[in-house]
C-alpha positions as CSV (number, residue, x, y, z in Angstrom):
1,M,-24.4,-1.5,15.4
2,A,-26.7,-1.3,12.4
3,N,-29.0,-4.1,11.6
4,E,-28.1,-6.9,9.1
5,N,-29.6,-5.2,6.0
6,T,-27.8,-2.0,6.8
7,D,-24.6,-3.9,7.4
8,T,-24.7,-5.1,3.8
9,K,-25.0,-1.6,2.5
10,I,-22.3,-0.2,4.7
11,W,-19.8,-3.0,4.1
12,P,-20.5,-4.5,0.7
13,H,-16.9,-5.7,0.2
14,A,-15.6,-7.0,3.5
15,K,-16.4,-10.1,5.5
16,P,-17.0,-9.9,9.3
17,M,-13.7,-9.7,11.1
18,A,-12.2,-12.9,12.4
19,R,-9.3,-10.9,13.9
20,P,-8.4,-7.3,14.5
21,P,-8.1,-5.6,11.2
22,L,-4.7,-4.0,11.9
23,S,-1.7,-5.0,13.9
24,A,-2.1,-4.6,17.7
25,A,1.7,-4.2,18.1
26,P,2.8,-1.2,20.1
27,L,3.9,1.8,18.0
28,L,6.6,2.8,20.6
29,P,9.1,0.8,22.6
30,A,7.7,-0.5,25.9
31,S,9.8,1.8,28.0
32,A,8.7,4.4,30.6
33,P,6.7,7.1,28.8
34,A,8.0,10.6,28.7
35,F,4.5,11.9,29.1
36,V,1.9,10.5,31.4
37,C,-1.7,11.0,30.1
38,P,-4.1,12.1,32.9
39,E,-6.5,9.4,33.7
40,E,-9.6,11.6,33.2
41,V,-8.4,12.7,29.7
42,L,-7.6,9.1,28.8
43,D,-11.1,8.0,29.9
44,T,-12.7,10.8,27.8
45,V,-10.7,9.9,24.6
46,V,-11.4,6.1,25.0
47,R,-15.1,6.7,25.5
48,G,-15.2,8.8,22.3
49,L,-13.2,6.4,20.2
50,A,-14.4,3.0,21.4
51,G,-17.4,1.2,20.0
52,C,-18.9,0.6,16.6
53,E,-21.6,3.2,16.5
54,G,-21.6,6.9,15.9
55,T,-19.4,7.3,12.8
56,V,-19.2,5.7,9.4
57,L,-15.5,5.1,10.0
58,S,-16.1,3.2,13.3
59,E,-18.9,1.1,11.8
60,T,-16.8,0.2,8.8
61,V,-13.9,-0.9,10.9
62,C,-16.1,-3.0,13.1
63,G,-17.8,-4.6,10.1
64,G,-14.4,-5.9,8.8
65,I,-11.8,-4.3,6.6
66,L,-9.1,-5.6,4.4
67,D,-5.7,-5.0,6.0
68,P,-3.8,-2.8,3.6
69,T,-0.4,-4.0,5.0
70,E,-1.2,-7.6,3.9
71,V,-2.2,-6.3,0.4
72,E,1.0,-4.4,0.1
73,A,3.1,-7.4,1.1
74,W,1.4,-9.5,-1.5
75,V,1.7,-6.9,-4.2
76,D,5.4,-6.6,-3.6
77,R,5.9,-10.3,-3.9
78,A,3.6,-10.6,-7.0
79,T,5.3,-7.7,-8.8
80,R,8.8,-9.1,-8.0
81,L,7.6,-12.4,-9.6
82,L,6.5,-10.5,-12.7
83,R,9.6,-8.4,-13.0
84,F,12.5,-10.4,-11.7
85,R,11.9,-14.1,-11.2
86,V,13.2,-16.3,-14.1
87,D,15.0,-19.2,-12.4
88,P,12.9,-22.4,-12.6
89,E,13.6,-23.5,-9.0
90,E,12.9,-20.0,-7.7
91,L,9.6,-19.9,-9.6
92,R,8.6,-23.3,-8.2
93,S,8.6,-21.8,-4.8
94,E,7.4,-18.2,-5.6
95,V,4.4,-19.1,-7.8
96,P,2.7,-21.2,-5.1
97,A,3.6,-18.5,-2.5
98,V,2.0,-15.8,-4.6
99,A,-1.0,-18.0,-5.2
100,D,-1.5,-18.7,-1.5
101,G,-1.2,-15.1,-0.6
102,L,-3.9,-14.2,-3.2
103,F,-6.1,-17.0,-1.9
104,Q,-5.9,-15.6,1.6
105,L,-6.7,-12.1,0.5
106,L,-9.7,-13.3,-1.6
107,Q,-11.1,-15.1,1.5
108,Q,-11.3,-11.7,3.2
109,V,-13.6,-10.0,0.6
110,V,-17.1,-10.7,-0.5
111,L,-17.1,-12.3,-4.0
112,S,-20.0,-12.9,-6.3
113,A,-22.2,-15.9,-5.7
114,T,-20.6,-17.7,-8.7
115,A,-16.9,-16.9,-7.8
116,T,-14.7,-18.8,-5.4
117,P,-11.2,-17.9,-4.2
118,E,-9.9,-21.2,-5.7
119,A,-11.2,-20.6,-9.2
120,L,-10.0,-17.0,-9.2
121,V,-6.5,-17.9,-8.1
122,L,-6.3,-20.6,-10.8
123,R,-7.5,-18.1,-13.4
124,F,-4.9,-15.6,-12.3
125,L,-2.1,-18.2,-12.4
126,H,-3.0,-18.9,-16.0
127,R,-2.6,-15.2,-16.9
128,L,0.8,-14.7,-15.3
129,V,2.7,-15.5,-18.6
130,D,0.6,-13.0,-20.6
131,L,1.0,-10.4,-17.8
132,R,4.8,-10.8,-18.0
133,K,4.7,-10.3,-21.8
134,M,2.6,-7.1,-21.5
135,L,5.0,-5.7,-18.9
136,S,8.0,-6.6,-21.1
137,L,6.4,-4.6,-23.9
138,D,6.0,-1.7,-21.5
139,V,9.7,-1.9,-20.8
140,E,10.5,-1.9,-24.5
141,A,8.3,1.1,-25.0
142,A,10.2,3.0,-22.2
143,F,13.6,2.2,-23.7
144,S,12.4,3.3,-27.2
145,G,10.8,6.5,-25.9
146,D,13.4,7.7,-23.4
147,P,16.8,8.7,-24.7
148,A,18.0,9.0,-21.1
149,A,17.6,5.2,-20.7
150,K,21.0,3.4,-20.8
151,G,19.6,-0.1,-20.9
152,Y,16.6,-2.3,-20.1
153,D,18.0,-3.1,-16.7
154,E,17.8,0.5,-15.6
155,I,14.2,0.6,-16.7
156,V,13.2,-2.6,-15.0
157,V,14.9,-1.6,-11.7
158,A,14.6,2.2,-11.5
159,Y,11.7,3.5,-13.5
160,P,8.6,4.2,-11.3
161,S,6.4,3.8,-14.4
162,I,7.3,0.1,-14.6
163,R,6.6,-0.4,-11.0
164,A,3.2,1.3,-11.3
165,L,2.3,-0.6,-14.5
166,A,3.3,-3.9,-13.0
167,I,0.9,-3.3,-10.1
168,H,-1.8,-2.0,-12.5
169,R,-1.6,-5.0,-14.8
170,I,-2.2,-7.3,-11.9
171,A,-4.9,-5.0,-10.3
172,H,-6.7,-4.7,-13.5
173,E,-6.8,-8.4,-14.0
174,L,-8.4,-8.8,-10.6
175,Y,-10.8,-5.9,-11.3
176,D,-11.9,-7.7,-14.4
177,Y,-12.7,-10.8,-12.3
178,G,-15.1,-8.7,-10.3
179,V,-12.9,-8.8,-7.2
180,P,-13.9,-5.9,-4.9
181,L,-11.7,-3.6,-2.9
182,L,-8.4,-5.5,-3.3
183,P,-7.6,-3.9,-6.7
184,R,-8.3,-0.5,-5.4
185,V,-6.0,-0.9,-2.4
186,M,-3.3,-2.1,-4.9
187,S,-3.7,1.0,-7.1
188,E,-3.4,3.3,-4.1
189,Y,-0.3,1.5,-3.0
190,A,1.2,2.2,-6.5
191,H,0.1,5.8,-6.2
192,D,1.8,6.1,-2.8
193,R,5.0,4.6,-4.0
194,T,5.3,6.2,-7.5
195,G,3.1,9.3,-7.6
196,I,1.2,7.6,-10.5
197,D,-2.5,7.2,-9.9
198,I,-4.1,4.7,-12.2
199,H,-7.5,3.3,-11.3
200,P,-7.6,-0.5,-11.7
201,G,-10.6,-0.2,-14.0
202,A,-8.7,1.7,-16.6
203,R,-8.0,-0.3,-19.8
204,I,-4.5,0.2,-21.1
205,G,-3.1,-1.3,-24.3
206,E,0.3,-2.6,-25.1
207,R,3.6,-0.7,-25.1
208,F,2.3,2.0,-22.7
209,F,5.1,4.5,-21.9
210,I,4.9,6.9,-18.9
211,D,7.8,9.3,-18.8
212,H,8.7,10.6,-15.3
213,G,5.1,10.0,-14.1
214,T,4.7,12.2,-11.0
215,G,1.1,13.5,-10.8
216,I,-0.4,11.4,-13.5
217,V,-4.1,10.5,-13.0
218,V,-6.0,7.9,-15.1
219,G,-9.6,7.4,-14.2
220,E,-11.7,4.2,-13.8
221,T,-13.4,4.1,-17.2
222,A,-10.5,5.5,-19.3
223,V,-9.5,3.4,-22.3
224,I,-6.0,3.8,-23.6
225,G,-4.9,2.2,-26.8
226,H,-1.5,0.7,-28.0
227,R,1.8,2.6,-28.1
228,V,0.5,5.6,-26.1
229,R,3.0,7.9,-24.4
230,I,2.2,10.3,-21.6
231,Y,4.3,12.6,-19.5
232,Q,4.1,13.9,-15.9
233,S,1.1,15.6,-14.5
234,V,-1.3,14.4,-17.2
235,T,-4.9,13.9,-16.1
236,I,-7.2,11.6,-18.1
237,G,-10.2,12.3,-15.9
238,A,-13.9,13.0,-15.6
239,T,-15.8,16.2,-15.6
240,S,-17.3,17.1,-12.2
241,I,-21.0,17.5,-11.5
242,K,-22.9,18.1,-8.3
243,N,-24.5,14.7,-8.2
244,G,-21.4,12.6,-9.0
245,A,-23.2,9.4,-7.8
246,A,-25.5,9.6,-10.8
247,L,-22.5,8.7,-13.1
248,R,-21.5,5.7,-11.1
249,G,-21.1,2.8,-13.5
250,K,-21.1,4.9,-16.6
251,K,-18.3,5.9,-19.0
252,R,-16.9,9.1,-17.4
253,H,-13.3,9.2,-18.7
254,P,-11.8,9.7,-22.1
255,T,-10.7,7.2,-24.8
256,I,-7.2,7.6,-26.0
257,E,-6.6,5.8,-29.3
258,D,-3.4,4.2,-30.6
259,D,-0.1,6.1,-31.1
260,V,-1.1,9.2,-29.1
261,T,1.4,11.4,-27.3
262,I,0.2,13.6,-24.4
263,Y,2.7,16.1,-23.0
264,A,3.2,17.3,-19.4
265,G,0.3,19.0,-17.6
266,A,-2.4,18.3,-20.2
267,T,-5.9,17.7,-18.8
268,I,-8.3,15.6,-20.9
269,L,-11.8,15.1,-19.5
270,G,-15.1,13.5,-20.2
271,G,-16.5,10.1,-21.1
272,D,-17.5,11.2,-24.6
273,T,-14.0,12.6,-25.3
274,V,-12.0,10.6,-27.9
275,I,-8.5,11.5,-28.8
276,G,-8.0,10.2,-32.4
277,A,-5.1,7.9,-33.3
278,G,-1.8,9.5,-33.9
279,S,-2.7,12.8,-32.2
280,V,-0.3,14.9,-30.2
281,I,-1.6,16.9,-27.2
282,G,0.6,19.7,-26.1
283,G,1.6,20.6,-22.6
284,N,-0.9,22.3,-20.3
285,V,-3.8,21.8,-22.8
286,W,-7.3,21.7,-21.3
287,L,-9.5,19.5,-23.5
288,T,-13.1,18.4,-23.0
289,H,-14.1,17.4,-26.5
290,S,-12.9,14.9,-29.1
291,V,-10.3,15.5,-31.8
292,P,-9.9,13.6,-35.0
293,P,-7.0,11.2,-35.8
294,G,-3.7,13.0,-36.5
295,S,-4.6,16.2,-34.6
296,R,-2.1,18.5,-33.1
297,V,-3.6,20.3,-30.1
298,M,-1.7,23.2,-28.4
299,S,-2.6,26.0,-26.0
300,E,-2.0,29.5,-27.3
301,A,1.6,30.5,-26.6
302,P,2.0,32.9,-23.7
303,R,3.3,36.5,-24.1
304,L,6.3,36.7,-21.8
305,L,7.5,39.8,-20.0
306,V,11.2,39.9,-19.3
307,K,13.0,42.5,-17.2
308,G,16.5,43.1,-18.4
309,S,19.6,43.8,-16.3
310,E,19.2,47.6,-17.0
311,G,15.7,47.5,-15.5
312,R,14.0,47.9,-18.9
313,A,10.9,45.8,-19.5
314,L,11.5,43.6,-22.6
315,V,8.6,41.9,-24.4
316,D,9.5,38.5,-25.8
317,E,7.9,38.3,-29.2
318,S,9.5,35.0,-30.1
319,M,6.7,32.8,-28.9
320,D,5.4,31.8,-32.3
321,V,3.6,28.5,-32.4
322,D,5.7,25.5,-33.5
323,W,3.4,22.7,-34.6
324,N,6.3,20.3,-34.8
325,I,5.5,18.5,-31.5
């Protein structure tokens, strides 16, 4: 085990374990095994995996980690509160339960010297009404932007974007409080469940609409304005450099101003990149520089080759650019 100073560097976000980090419950029923592991093989594997030294992974686990299953359970309860709970009696039991769950999670991470779990929980509770309002505006944006939506109920229950945004709105709130690790675990849970990867540090305005959503990536320092609409497989990311650590803590991701639409497969990169208000970014565009407000950005239309039923190669000359996007 590393010394105390090294421990702080390796595990800056977790407190020393008071219990095993993950459930010790058996993965398989306690019946006679179909395969008996040879004792010498078992000894070799145990010696290789046991202990807290030798790998970063082992040292991290021994130092104490936040159990992601506990986070996921709390996230599910907190997002249900935001999306579904309206009955006063139900709220009187659910709000304290969500508060207690958050308090227990905050006790497992290292907060700043001036922050306490009690103060952060109270701060979060005071923000629940505003978070509900923001999520409701996201629902309105989805209904306004998607002609396939038959009603608000369909959006609230069935749209992965609303689930992802409910988690993000909460995770971003905790991120703004300076809570370590917990918001990141929350965002990865949303990513796992919806295919939408939004870093909790990303700042997203009102009435944000994600259509479909699979494959969307929004980076930590991205800033997204009001009434923005994005489609599947959009990346709002950072450019890659060899020494990525040199950019830690700096603005690395684009700014998307109000009323921008970004179509499927577009990639917008760089901390200095600003997409001006009211712009439309076409599908599969690769963009690493700013564009002024009201811009229309498209990739050059491809030249398609079509083989007809008679075996003749036909050239499709109809791919003229249509700027009405």
